[in-house]
KEDO-331279 format. One record per residue (C-alpha): x negated, z, y. Coordinates in steps of 0.001 Angstrom, whole numbers, padded with zeros to 6 digits, always signed. Layout:
// KEDO-331279
XZY;...
***
This chain:
// KEDO-331279
+016400+052522-002810;+016502+049031-004585;+020364+049645-005185;+020938+050307-001414;+018742+047496-000449;+020756+045090-002593;+023808+046212-000733;+022386+045417+002655;+023364+042246+004612;+020791+039286+004043;+019331+039527+007437;+018444+043421+006953;+016593+042638+003619;+013971+040156+005382;+012745+042466+007812;+011594+045999+007136;+009015+048517+007811;+007723+051943+006662;+008442+055290+008323;+005139+056945+009605;+006355+059860+011618;+009601+061986+011879;+010748+064333+014332;+014290+065605+015364;+016163+062473+016160;+013714+060208+016178;+011285+058187+013620;+008248+055856+014077;+008230+052712+011908;+005040+050825+011352;+004934+046967+010220;+007717+045391+012435;+006409+045443+015930;+005811+041935+016300;+009492+040983+015031;+011671+043791+016522;+013044+044106+019876;+014419+047123+021974;+018003+047678+020951;+017728+046390+017513;+019670+048373+015043;+017733+050220+012152;+018763+051604+008814;+016340+053902+007099;+016716+053915+003312;+016463+057618+002227;+017122+059240-001127;+020348+060777+000145;+021626+057265+001556;+021181+055265+004916;+020327+056708+008377;+021241+054475+011199;+019408+054243+014467;+018164+052025+017364;+014724+050848+018613;+013977+052643+021758;+010220+051682+022362;+007718+048890+020838;+003807+049674+020836;+001042+047672+019292;+001411+048928+015855;+004693+050511+015489;+008261+050983+016999;+010206+054311+017901;+013849+054585+017050;+016254+057191+017857;+018812+057996+015096;+022401+058135+015177;+022392+060558+012290;+020307+063469+011028;+016746+063102+010401;+016311+065743+007807;+016566+063510+004673;+014091+061094+006040;+010511+061247+004428;+007236+059487+005380;+007142+056140+003556;+010927+055538+003514;+011745+051915+004289;+013469+051184+007531;+015388+047983+007800;+015897+046040+011025;+019019+044305+012239;+018183+042115+015267;+021717+042200+016251;+023643+045185+016455;+027391+044150+015924;+030948+045450+015249;+033857+043586+014006;+036926+044606+016080;+040337+043152+015559;+043799+043776+015036;+043169+045915+012062;+041732+048433+014441;+045021+049068+016052;+046503+052348+015298;+043159+053416+013852;+040351+055890+014692;+036707+054342+014868;+033500+055941+014570;+030442+054911+016352;+029445+052634+013421;+032522+050451+013936;+034155+052117+010703;+037741+053139+010332;+038042+056794+009816;+040665+058354+007239;+041957+057292+003996;+044132+054268+005131;+041565+051492+005909;+043161+048013+006200;+040349+045506+005529;+039060+043155+008202;+040764+039729+008513;+039118+036982+006635;+036847+034984+009048;+036738+038015+011507;+033529+037357+013833;+031217+040358+014658;+030702+040941+018352;+027417+042276+019856;+027417+045814+020999;+025164+044927+024162;+027116+042004+025807;+026925+040890+029276;+029692+040912+031760;+031470+037521+032410;+029531+035464+035071;+030713+036823+038580;+031454+033365+040045;+033944+032753+037156;+035702+036059+037017;+039232+036346+038352;+040115+038752+041257;+042304+041774+040922;+045686+040871+039596;+049084+042503+040707;+050068+046171+040855;+050699+047760+037622;+053724+049927+036911;+052454+053367+035702;+055652+055443+035250;+053959+057992+037838;+055352+057910+041478;+051746+058796+042822;+049975+055861+041094;+052922+053563+041758;+052542+053998+045440;+049815+056171+046898;+047005+055327+044483;+047917+051847+043138;+046261+050651+039958;+045986+046677+039700;+045285+044340+036642;+041449+044576+036277;+040917+047432+038363;+038274+050144+037590;+039108+053562+038662;+037060+056917+038181;+039119+060020+037216;+037101+062944+038609;+037834+066314+037281;+036628+069648+036265;+037453+071034+032963;+040953+072362+032215;+042601+070743+035215;+044905+068221+033237;+042537+065403+032797;+043530+064567+029268;+047062+064900+029949;+046953+062524+032919;+045169+060018+030738;+047986+060274+027949;+050650+059601+030704;+048625+056630+031862;+048361+055319+028343;+052089+055602+027925;+053063+054263+031347;+050811+051431+032170;+051912+047963+031146;+049260+046662+028778;+049109+044724+025594;+046281+046694+023924;+044726+050046+024658;+041246+051111+023770;+040371+054755+024202;+036896+055980+024196;+036438+059774+023455;+032681+060298+024139;+031300+063742+023417;+034813+065418+023111;+035341+068359+020689;+036398+067219+017556;+039463+069479+017670;+040487+067645+020941;+040189+064223+019157;+042866+065134+016622;+045035+066754+019321;+044744+063761+021779;+045737+061323+018963;+048551+063148+017596;+050107+065135+020432;+048877+063876+023996;+048911+060040+023103;+052719+059143+022720;+053722+057273+019507;+054688+054162+021412;+051170+054091+022979;+049447+054762+019506;+051021+051673+018070;+048755+049327+020222;+045760+051675+020673;+042216+051941+019197;+040543+055179+019571;+036734+054906+019306;+035030+058377+019082;+031612+060372+018764;+032156+063957+018955;+030064+066657+020772;+028145+067504+017749;+026925+064138+016998;+023501+062856+018423;+023004+061067+021661;+022597+057734+020138;+025728+057977+018132;+027539+058629+021649;+026077+055731+023304;+026651+053464+020610;+030376+054659+020397;+030745+053563+024072;+029550+050207+023409;+031701+049825+020378;+034642+050556+022619;+033756+048137+025212;+033039+045634+022413;+036728+046201+021293;+038183+045934+024920;+036379+042696+025416;+037579+041348+022088;+041118+041801+022931;+040513+040613+026432;+039155+037312+024938;+042387+036952+023238;+044117+036589+026483;+045334+040283+026343;+045551+042840+029281;+043562+045730+027864;+043659+049213+029250;+040582+051161+028624;+040448+054939+028957;+036927+056111+028837;+036569+059835+028457;+034007+060474+029756;+031365+058494+031286;+029550+061871+032214;+028891+062452+028388;+027636+058706+028149;+025340+059516+031039;+023995+062617+029385;+023538+060904+026010;+021384+058255+027732;+019486+060769+029709;+018288+062469+026413;+017677+059163+024869;+015581+058047+027935;+013463+061085+028066;+012689+060844+024479;+011454+057305+025160;+009199+058664+027976;+011043+057788+031109;+010193+060031+034104;+013134+062558+034973;+014539+062380+038504;+017665+064160+040101;+019040+066672+037628;+016589+064954+034898;+018430+061727+035005;+015998+059106+034744;+016100+056086+037269;+017525+053831+034393;+020851+055717+034325;+022484+053946+037381;+021594+050630+035764;+023026+051721+032258;+026157+052859+033704;+026748+049841+036136;+025980+047565+033135;+028706+049257+030883;+031309+049545+033769;+030648+045748+034931;+031768+044703+031258;+035140+045918+032143;+037480+044651+035092;+038814+041100+035592;+037886+038359+032969;+037020+034975+033506;+039290+032017+033571;+041673+031720+030659;+040924+035517+029501;+042744+038318+029997;+041645+041652+032015;+040416+045074+031235;+041747+047673+033397;+039588+050935+032953;+039861+054327+033783;+036569+056229+033610;+036803+060055+033636;+033953+061764+035278;+033297+065519+034728;+032268+067289+037920;+031198+070939+037397;+032412+073238+039950;+034451+070489+041686;+031266+069078+043103;+031866+065549+043841;+028204+065000+044951;+026771+065749+041489;+024595+063090+039994;+027102+061279+037766;+029851+061459+040197;+027732+060183+043056;+026443+057211+041044;+029639+056022+039820;+031649+056337+042917;+029936+053297+044329;+030341+051319+041158;+034111+051549+040556;+037091+050130+042582;+038575+053554+043341;+038719+057174+042414;+041347+059865+041634;+040329+063508+042229;+041980+066217+040180;+041742+069475+042186;+041396+073000+040379;+043106+074550+043425;+046241+072459+042907;+046277+073133+039270;+046147+076686+039814;+049480+076542+041670;+050821+074547+038688;+051634+071358+040364;+050447+068417+037842;+049029+066039+037761;+046699+067896+040048;+045585+064855+042093;+044247+065490+045585;+045799+062606+047231;+043740+062817+050552;+040335+062685+048466;+041645+059902+046191;+041512+056354+047238;+042371+052937+045451;+040334+049973+047015;+042987+047627+046050;+044545+048971+049417;+045742+047504+051600;+045863+044138+050033;+047927+045512+047128;+050841+046703+049178;+053020+045093+051881;+052672+046039+055596;+055794+048107+055320;+054367+049836+052326;+051170+050482+053903;+052827+052131+056673;+054624+054404+054550;+051568+055348+052603;+049660+055988+056047;+052476+058209+057239;+052401+060160+053790;+048736+060776+054123;+048909+061596+057873;+051631+064434+057189;+049843+066000+054326;+046701+066031+056217;+048240+067472+059313;+049984+070272+056899;+046567+071110+055674;+045249+071463+059173;+047744+074013+060129;+048010+075737+056753;+045650+078457+057363;+047531+079405+060730;+050700+079553+058734;+049094+081771+056227;+047702+084135+058900;+051000+084183+060752;+049625+082477+063756;+051652+079053+063771;+054279+079108+066346;+056992+076505+065789;+058082+074255+068770;+054636+073857+070373;+053571+070678+068169;+056199+068299+067195;+054120+066356+064452;+052778+069768+062992;+056497+070786+062913;+057506+067658+061097;+054506+067868+058536;+055576+071334+057845;+058925+070326+057206;+058242+067293+055107;+055475+068957+053033;+057100+070711+050081;+058811+067221+049255;+055772+065087+049859;+053866+067593+047592;+056728+067561+044739;+056529+063745+045130;+053080+063596+043373;+054547+065117+039988;+057416+062907+039852;+057832+060225+037234;+059252+056829+038153;+061950+055392+035840;+062325+052193+037881;+060154+049798+039403;+057594+049901+041883;+060026+049107+044636;+062218+051931+043653;+059249+054177+044044;+058453+053115+047673;+062112+053531+048305;+062076+057118+047110;+058863+057615+049263;+060765+056252+052240;+063476+058685+051843;+061274+061664+051735;+059575+060771+054889;+062896+060706+056752;+063684+064266+058277;+067114+065765+058057;+069039+068912+057929;+068893+069115+054204;+065009+069223+054056;+063503+072427+053263;+061241+073981+055981;+058022+075470+054975;
***
């Protein structure tokens, strides 16, 4: 133990306590109550190496810490060193690398941190609201649907609501490749370990990988590790933002982060509420999300896409309901659309960008309104068409919606090789009926 203690930073060697109780994922530590704070990092020195954790509660004579690793090697009497500032050291040496929840580069090729690199606190505050910039201009994404119908602006925060297996990861990969950003930070929280390698090597294009940082805590890791990985990813995004870069943050998923917080909070004695999520869940999600978005004067922006898992496509499930009011819009992926092999399976009528109408011109907003109106009219009459009850010629608007729908539906799947004006020009051409248009 002395050898490990000597290798610790000086600030850790000055404050340590003794483990008095051990349970799965949690330890109690005596002797540090008057000096430790909630959120301080803990390193338990065991015979098999160090086990990290974070202080959850403080009582009169002891503190309780949840662990980021396995509690099996911890024994009563082991020393627990307290770090009063949980930090990581992001930088350009992280670019192109996979980072674990401890802020360490994973793999054999581990470039050293640059000399003089400054650590960042994991639990930082959002920029002061009165100093923050507004949303910036629209971003070209390379997809017709997000270049027009659901625009993404500099500094915007959007939720990507999806069930399992409807193309969420593929859409995130397409946005990583298409969105104009200086740096990309990808948080993979609670994903299967197989999906991590698949996303990094197959879904994420090589051009995007060269400017990306992937921070991960897999499904098998403890809830504390998942929370810490989320904060680590946000700290990396803030680092690049403070350098003046435009950062794209792809966070997959905020649901797993909320579930990890629920488990940690219940261990700490919080009272469960709806679906066992404690009351602090809304505040915790909001504090994390607020750290993204527009930066303050002279800073860059963090444009963020937070994926939300909706079991059974239930948009009213707790996490979906919580985050919908926090973000600047949401994109909904539909299983019904995915089952007919139209990807991305975006349900345009259920999706909204709160950057509109400001982000588009009057003419562009009229096109968007026409698109939505025609799709909505088609969906109204679609049941009658399937039942062979619709008679053409009685409703001119309905007839036009039926005529336009096949091309409007395909529009969502199309890529945009040009600029945003080209995308709107294409949309305008689709909304004009003609003899060459197929009739549904």
